[in-house]
N, C-alpha and C positions, 0 to 999 in steps of 0.2 A: 504492500500500501504507500502512495505516496500522498502528501499532504503538501499542498501551495495556500498561496495569498496571490487574489483577483484583487487590486487597485484602480480607482478611475475618479476622478470627478464630475460631479454634476452641475445642469445650469440653470434647470428649473425648480419649484417651485413643488411644479409635481410630472416626471418625464419616463420615458417609455427607453430604458439605455439598453441597445442590445449588444450584449456580450456574449453573441454564438461566434462570432471569430475569436475573442482571446479562447475560450472556452476550449476549441479545435485546434487551438496554438499549443496549448499544453497538455492535448490528450498524443500532439505528432510531438509535441518535447518529449515526454516519459515515455513514447514507444507502446502506449497499451496499444493491444491490439482487442481482445475483450475482455468486458465490462463494465462496471458502474462508476458515471463522476457522479458523486454526490457535492451537494454545495449546497451549502449554507451563510443568510447574510447575518454578518455581525452586528447590526440596530436596529434598534423596535421599530423603524420608521426607513424602514428599507424593505421590499419586499417582490419576491420572485416570480415569475410568471414566463408559461409561453406560449405562443401567440404568433398570429401574421404580423411581421415588419409592413403594416400597409397605411402614407401617413395620416390617410382618412379615419383608419379607422383604428389607429394609433389616439388621436385628437378625443373620435368620440369613446375613447377607454378615459382619456383622462376629464375629460368634461362627465363622466357616468362617477368619478370617486370626486369631483369637485361638488358637484349636486347632490351625493348619498351625504357626504362630510361636509359641508363648505366649512370655509378659516375662518370665518364670521358668527357660529351661531353661537357660540357663546358653552365651553365647558368646562366641567368643575374642576377638571384636571391644571385648567392655565387658569385657578384663580391660587396667585401664590401665594395671598394671606392665609391661606389652608394647609401650606405646606410647609414642609419645614425644610430647610439647608438647600432655597435655589437661591442660586445667583440672580443678581440685581438685574443681570443683561441677558439671561435665561429668554429664549425666544418661546412664547407660546408653542405648538405643539399639539394639542389634543384633536385638532380636526383628522392629522396625520395618523396619530395612533388609532383612532374610530377608521378608518379610511385600510388600515391596516388587517384589519378581519376579517374583507374582500377576500384576500392572496391568504397566500403563506411565506414562510422566513426560510424553505425549506426546496429542494427539488435535486431527483435523481434523475440521467440520465444516461440509458446504452449505450456502450457502445461497443460495435462488432465492425470486425476487418481496420480496426484505425480510425476512425470515424463515428461520427456523433449520429445515434439513431432520432431524428426525425424529421416531418413530414416535407413533402415539397416546397412547402411555404412556412412551416414553422422557424420561430425564433428563440432561443431565452432572453426574456430581458431581467433587467433589476431596474424595479418601480420604487423612484424616487418619491417619494411624499413629503417628505419635507426640508427640501434644497433654497439656494444648491450647499452641496458639502462634499468634502472627501468623503467618499465611502471603502468601504474594503469587505470582502469576500471569502468565507474559506472554501476551500474543495479536499475533495480527497479523490483518489486516484484506488480501484479498488479491481484487480482483474489480470488477466493474463500478459507481461509485457516480453517484447522482440530482445533479444539479449543476442549478441554476437554469436556465431556458432565455435563450438572449440576446433583450435586447431586451423582456422578460415576466417573472412572477413566478415565481414558483416552484412546479412540479407539487407533488400532495398530499406525497409521499414525503420530497420535497425539502423544501420548506413545512416540516416535522415535525420535520426534522433540524435546520434552520435556526433554527428559535424553539427549538428545542434546547439549542442552541449559543447562543444569542442570553442564555436566562435561568441560564445556567453561566458565561457569562462577566461579567453582569450581581451576580452571585452574586460573584464572585472580586472584582470589582473593590470591590463597598462592604466587603466583608470587608480589604481592605488599606486602607483607609482608617483603618481603627478600632487602637486602643490595643490593645498584645498581648494585655495581659493580660483582655482579653473578647472582643478577636478569636480568642485560638488553640483557644479550648474551641468556641466556633459554629463552628471552622474545621473542628477532626476531627467535631463530630457532623453538620455538613453534607458532608464529604468520608465519610462512612462512606454513603455513598449515601439510601434512601430512594426512595419511590414520585414525587415528586413530582407527585400526583394535582392540591394543589391551585393552582401555579403554572401546571400545566398548564390546567386549567380555564381557570382569567383567559384565559391565551393564546389558545385555541380560540375562547371567544365573543369574545373583541376581535378579534377577522375577523368577526364575521358585521354588522353594522351596516357605516353608509355610510361611516363615519372609521376605519381599518384603519391603524394606526400599530404595529409590531414594538416598536421599539422602548421607545417610553413602556410597552405591553403587557412587553416584558420587565421593564423596570421595577416598574411594580405587580406581577408577578406574584412577582420578587427581593423583596420587599417582604414580602408574604403568604406567603413560604416562610420568611423572618425570624421571623413573627408565627408559625405556626407551630410552629419550634424552640424559640423561647422558650417556647412551654407544654412543650413535652416535657422540655425542664431544670426549669423548675419543679415539674411531675409527679414527674415522676422524686425531686426532692427530698423531696416530701411522700409519695409511694410507700416510700423508702427502698431506690427500683432498685440496683443496683449494676453493671448493663449495659442499655445502650443501641444498636440496629444493630450489638451483634457491639463494642463498644468500652464502657472504662468509663464512667458516666456522667458530667457536671462533678459534682456533689455525693460521688459515690464517689471522685472521682480528685481535687478539688482543696478540697472542702469543703461545706458547706452555704451559709456567707457568699459566696462566690466563683459557687456555681451561684445565688443571688438575685442577686446583683448583673450576670453575663451577662446574666439571662434579662431583669430591668428595664432594664439598658441596650437589649438587644434589640426591645423593647419600645415605646423612644421613639423611636431610630431608624428600623425603618419605617413609627412612626404620621408623624413627620419626611417620608420619601416618597412616603409616598401623598398627604401632603398637598403637598407641591411639585409633583406631578401636576398641582393646578388644577384636579381637579373638583371639586366639593364634594358631588356626589351619592355619588362615589366615594368619597372619605372619610368621609359622613357612615353608607355601608350597612358600610365596616371598623369602625369606632368604635361600632355596634352591636354587630355580630357581636362582636369584642373584650368589649367589656358581658357578653352573652350566656354567654361563656365561659367570665368569671371568675365569673358571680353562680352558674354550674352546678358551678364547683368547688366553691364553701361548700357549695352541697344534696349534693356525690359527699358530700365527707368529713362530712359529717352524716348521709345517711342508712347510714356504713359501723356506728353504731350498732345498726341494726334490720335489720346482716345478713342474708342476701341480699335482703332488700328486694322490691317485686313489680312487674311491668312496666309496668305507670306510673309510678313514682317513676326507675325506669332510664329509661325513654323521656324525659324530661324533662333528665333529666339529660343524656343520649346527645346529643339534640336541641342544646342549649348546649354542652359541652363537644367536639363533632365535628362534628354535621351544620350551624351556626352559618356554621362557615369554612367550610363545603365552597357552603350557600349563597352566601355573601359572594360568595365567588372568581369563583361562574359569573355573579352581578348585575355585579359591581365591570366584569368586563371585557366585558360589551354598553355598559352605562352610560359605558364610556373611548369603545368607537366608535359611543356614540349611536345604538344599537340601540332603537327603538320600545318603549313601556311596556309591550303585553303580550309582549314577548320578552325583556323583563326580567325580568318576574314568570314565566312560563313558565319560563326558564331557574333562578329561585329558588328554583320548587317544586321544579326536579330535581336542583339543589344537594343543598337540605335531606334529600331522598331517599335521592339516592346516601351523603350520610352517612349517615343511621341505618342501611340496610344493608350500609353499609361496616366500621361498625362492629361490628354483629351477627355479622358474618365475622370479625371481627377478633378477638369474644372467642373464636369456637370453635379461634382459636388455641392458646389456652390447655391444648385439650387434644389434640394432637396431639405428635407425637412426632417428627417432623419437620421441624418448626416455625421450628429450631435457636434455640429459646429452653425454658426448665427446664419442666418439665410439673407444671403446678398452679401456676406462678408466681401468677396472679389473685388464688387461691383464697388464699395466704400472705397478700399483701399486703392483701385483704378488699375488692377492686376488685369495683364493681356489676358483674354477668354472668347474662347472660339463657340461657344455657344451663341455668345455675347456677341460676335462679329457678324455669326450670321444673323442672330436676329436686327442687327441696326440695318444687315443688309436686304431682311426681307421689305417687299413691297408695302407689305400691311400693316406690321407693325413698327417696318423699321424709321418713319421721320419721328414718330415719337419717342423711340429709346433714342435713337441723337441726339433729340430737345431736352429731354432729360436729363442726357451725360455731360449738356453744354453747360449745364445749368449746377447749382447746388446739389446739392448729394446727402440727404435729409432721408431718414426713415421711411415717410412715405416714400420719398423719389424712388428709393432702391426696392422698397419693395415691391412699385410699379414696375419698376424694370424687369423685374424678377419674375412678375407675373405675363409679361410679353414676350419674357425668354422661354418660359413655360411653351404659351401660347401660341407662340412661334412654331413649335416642329423643328426647334434650331437642335433642338436636344437629344432628338429622335437621330437628326443627322451628325448631330457628332458622335454619337453611337452609332451608329452604323459604319460611319469612316474607322471609326477606330477600329473596329472588330476588320475590317477588311486588311489594318495596318498586321496584327494580330496572324491574319492570313497570311499574310505574305510573308511575316516570319518565322512561320510554321515548315511555311518552302523552303529554305534556307536551311532547316535544318534537316530536310531531307535530302538533300544533296548531298550529306556527307553523310561518313561512319562516326556514330558519338558512342559508343563503346556503352551501350542500355541506355546512355541518358537521354533520350530522345523523350522520350516517353512524360517524365518529369518535367521538361522543360516545353511542353506543348501546354503542357497542362497548368504550370505554374503562367504562362503567354498567357492565357483564355483566364486563367481567374483572374488575371489584373482588368479584365477590363468585365468580367462578369459580375459585375455590383449591380444591388438595391439600392434605386433611385428614388 
């Protein structure tokens, strides 16, 4: 049996937080093949539920809870004059406790063949009843786990768990070596989660060539993840973002000077770690990607004066800011394993296409109420966005979109722009384009021999654009 904790931040007084992805990650990381995942809320005002993740339905759920136990109904629990040892600043939350009676603080999900057993439309939700708060769930995984067979290498399921553990251990080890003023902000960002797509790509492609060394691959993967997180710290400062992965950004929590210093430190550290691996081709590949990231960041800021821009300008920025590191992750892993030039270049093209498709899909999250971040945040911050570009070019809604974007973007204007983007069909167009790019990426994989890694690389690519909005 394995015990874990899942931590996250909520943002609203009543909120349905989809934690299905986090639970799947824990199952895969543990190597569990068959068994049960037991889940328990550690808060009396945080429930658990299994239901459909559909924005309109989630709003119905929220309104039902609010009707059954309104916040202003008057509860004896909130009469602090009748209670002992209650802090003066204690918020009233009798309504939240009453709402919890309709839910449960416990849940069990079956695991078969390494996957959660859920219906096609089902998700697991943590239901916030008294937010915004920092929340914690306890989970236990009880069942059969994949282990490396004696005298041989691990099977595919166990190998995935082993490589994931090696990455997390290496990230932890590197952060422990650093001074607290820089390591603590980075540790908060790393521990907040993230998809770890770039380091996964490094580790997968590092197993393709004749020289497969998991420890060296984990070192390279950790360096790539630190580079990626350093770019996020700088991006959050430039975009004036208050939150990242449900937690305050470094710039918001500790000021812009600290954010710049932490980002710079980990750019330097990651570069050193990559150089110490001793493969000149790998070092050059990552260095070129970092140059592209920085150059595209300059272009991104410059293009905000012509907001929302056009598709060609958008693709130029995305290929540098996002796709360059995806492509470098794929190519560098293959180079580390001494794969052939043909394989390295095919994987580089796969990574580029995957990176562009991933960013297109990520743009769509800005218009989803179930995404976990405020709708229209990218609009407010004038971030280049393909759905917005397509909506601005639309014959029906385009004139109003462009007029609103040319003025001051308050809450009403941002909300209206988001409505127009959704109604224009721009999201469907972007999603179809992202899926086309993924199929092109899959074709790149089919042209070369990948030592059994093709199925998992294809699955990873398709999952990158298979998200609920």
